N, C-alpha and C positions, 0 to 999 in steps of 0.2 A: 508264449515265450518270445517268439519272433516279433509279435506286436509290441511287447514291452520293450524289447531292445530297440525297435524303431522309434518308439516314443522317447526313450532315453537319449538316443542319438539326435533326435530333433531338438529336444530341450538343451542338450549340450551345445548345439550349433546356435540356438536362439539366444542363450544367456550371454555369450560374448557380444552379440549384436546389440542386445539391450544395454549392456554396460558401456559399449562404445557410443550408443545414442545418448546415454546419460551424461557423457563427458563433453558433448557439444556445448551446452550452456557454460560450463566451467571454462572451456577453451575460449569461447567468445568473450566472456567477461575478462579473462586474463589478458587477451590480446588488446581489448579496449583500454584496460587500465595501463598497459605498458606503452601502447603506441600513440593513442590520441593526444596526451599532453605534449608529445614531441612534435606533433604535426600542425597544431592549431594555435592561433594567437590568443592572447589573454581574454579578450571579449568573447570569442567563440568558446573558449574553455568554460567560462561561466555559463553560457547558454547550454552547452552540452552537459554540464553538471546538473542543470535543471531538468534536462531531458531524461537523464538517468534517474533522477528522483521521481519524476512524474511517471516513469515506467513502473515503479513500485505501486503507485496509486492505480494505474491501469490494471496491473496484475490483481489488485484487490477487487476491482470491479469485475474482472473476468472470472475470478474465483466464484463469486456469488452467482453470476449468470450461467457459468458452465456447469456448476455442481448442483445448484439449488433452483436455477431458473428464475432467480429474483433480480429485479431491476432496481438498482440503488443510484439515485441522482444526488446523493448527499456526500459523496466521497471528498469533494473539495472542502466541505464543512468539517469533515473528520480531519483533514489536513490542517485546517485552521485551528481546531481544538488542540491537536498535537503541537503545532507551532507556538500557540499561546502559552501552554504549560511549559514547554521547553524554554522559552524566553523568560517567563516568570521565575522559574527555578534558577536559571543562570544568573539573572540580575539579583534576585532576592536572597538566595542562599549560597550561590557559588559552587554548586555541586559539579562533579565532572560531567563533561559533555555527554558521555554515553548514558549516564544515569538520567540526565535531563531528557534525552531523547526517548529512553525506555519509559520514563514516567509519562511523557506526552503520548506515547503509544498506548499505554495502559488506560489513560484517561479517555482517549478516543475509542478504545475497546469497550469501555463502560457505556459511552454514548451510543456505540454501535449496538450494544445489547438492548438499550432502551428502544432504538429504532427497530429492533427485531420484533417487538410485540405487534406492531401493525402487520408485519409479514406473516404472523400466525393466522390472520383473518383475510388478508388481501394478497392479490397477485397481479402481475401485469401492469396495466395502465394505472389502476388505482394506487398500487404501491409506489409506482413511479411518481405520481402526483403528490403523495404524502411526503416522500423523501425530498422532492423538489421544494415543497413548501417549507420543510425543515431547513433546507439549505438557504432559502430566502430569509427565513427567520434568523439564521446565524449571521447572514450578511447585514441585516438591520442591527442586530445586537452588537456585532463587532464594530460597526460604524459609531455606535454610542460609546462603548467602553475603550475602544482602540487596543492595539497590541502594546505590551510593555516595551518601553524604550530606555529603561534605566532610571526612571523617576521614582519618587518615594511612594509609600503606601502600598496597599494590597494590589492595586492595579499596576503600579509601577510606571505610570504614564506621566510625562511632563511635556509641556509645549515647547520649551526652549532647550532643556537639557537632554541631549540625545547621546547615547553611547552604544557602541557596537558589541554584539555578543561574541565572546571569544570562541574560537574553534578548538577542537581537541589538540592536545600538544603534539601529537604525531602527524597532524595535518594542518599546519598553519598556512602554508602557501596554497594557491589555487590548484597547482598540479597535484600536490599531496592530497588535497581535499577531494579532488575528482576521483582519485584512486580509492580514497576512503569510502566515498559514496558508492562506488562500483562494488566494493567488498560488502558493504551493508546491504545493498540491494540484492546481491547474489545470495546472501544469507536469507533474505526475505523470500526469494524465489525457492530456495531450498526448503524453507519452512512450509510453503505451499505444497511443494512436491511430497514432503513427508506426510502431510495431512491427506493428500489425495491418494497416496499409496496405502495408507493405513485404514483403520476402522472408520474414522470420520468420512473419508472419501467414499467408501462403499455405502455408508448410510446416506450421505447426501445424494448419491446417484439414485438410490432407490426412492428417496423422498421426491426427487425431481420427477421420476417416472410415475409414481403413485403414492400419495401419502397414506391412502387406505391400506395398500399392500405393506408399506413400511410399518404401520402400526400393527398390522396382523402378525408380523414376524417379531414383534417385540421391540422395535426401534422407538426411542424417545424422540418423536418428531419435534416437539417443542424445544427440547434441550439441544438437539443438533442444529436447528435453525438459529437459535441464539448463539451457539458456538460459531457458526459460519459468519454471522454478522459481527461478532466480537473479533474474530480473526481478521476479517476485512477491515474493520475500524482500526485495529492495532497497526496493520501495515500502512494504512493511510496516515495514521497519526505519526508513525515513525518517519514517513516521507515528509510530513509537515515540519518535524523537527530538523531533518536534514536540510530542508529548504531554508529554514531560519539560519542554519549554519552557513549556507551558501551565500545568502544575501546579507547575513549578520544583522538584519533588521527587517521586520515584516510590517506591512501596511494593510489596512482594511481593504484596499483595492486589489490585493493579491488573490482574493478568494471570492470572486463574483459567482452568484448561483448559476449563471449561464455557462460558466466554465465546466460545471459538473455535467451538463448535457453534452457539451462538446467532447469531453474526455470519454464519456460513455459511448457516444456514437463512434468515435475514432477507435475505441477498444474493440467494438464489435466488428467494424470494418477491417481493422488490422488483423483480427483473428483471435477470438477469445479462447479457442481450443488449443492454442500453441503458446509456449513460453515466449517466443520471439514476437508474438502478436502485440504484446504490451510495448515492446521496444519500437516496433514499427509505428504503432499508434502515436507514441509520444514524439516522433520526429516532427509532427505537425502541431504539437501543443504550443 
């Protein structure tokens, strides 16, 4: 009885600390959204908006590495896929910005699921090489078809006629769009947190330690690996759509394959096991 009371007292003291710890990311994002637009010039605000966006991509890399031990060097290609679909829907159909970005994220998630199949057989250096080759293939493909710029036809590309993609109606100015991106990126971090604290996170952790042990306790290793790559691709695709809104026009030079290597390295150095590691990493992007 005394032991039970001691455990209850310990849990009662630990729970408030855990809740306080969980509030730190919310406080950091709220302070950034409120203060940064008031302190920096217009050019630096654009740069910092890109930093916030790339932090979501870094978080998607950290998710795969931290939970599944997988190395993906194709996240910039996922960003490009999401950005391409976002621009195409914006120019061709004129859907709301949020719908365009979500559609870009879903498309990148599907591409991520395709990329997950090599991960079923490969790990480490071999998987890194496969994903890097895929990023290189995307670079070649996008140099051929280009990003939509308001032209006619399915590709929507024209050499002379260029129009800028409209931002969401609540974030027309650079200051408002910075705050908008901070909010979306926070939701992305929250989505990662929910997955890590739930059943997928526990399954991923066991798969990382031992796939044989995971299969022995009835975990669908194939399904959870595909799930992880799909979530990672979705987050990177959303980041690509946000980047399209920040620049309002994308170029094939925006997503070189070498940038995937750089973002992965910075993510690991910045700290793949902490939420602020992605933010630290993208200070140097």
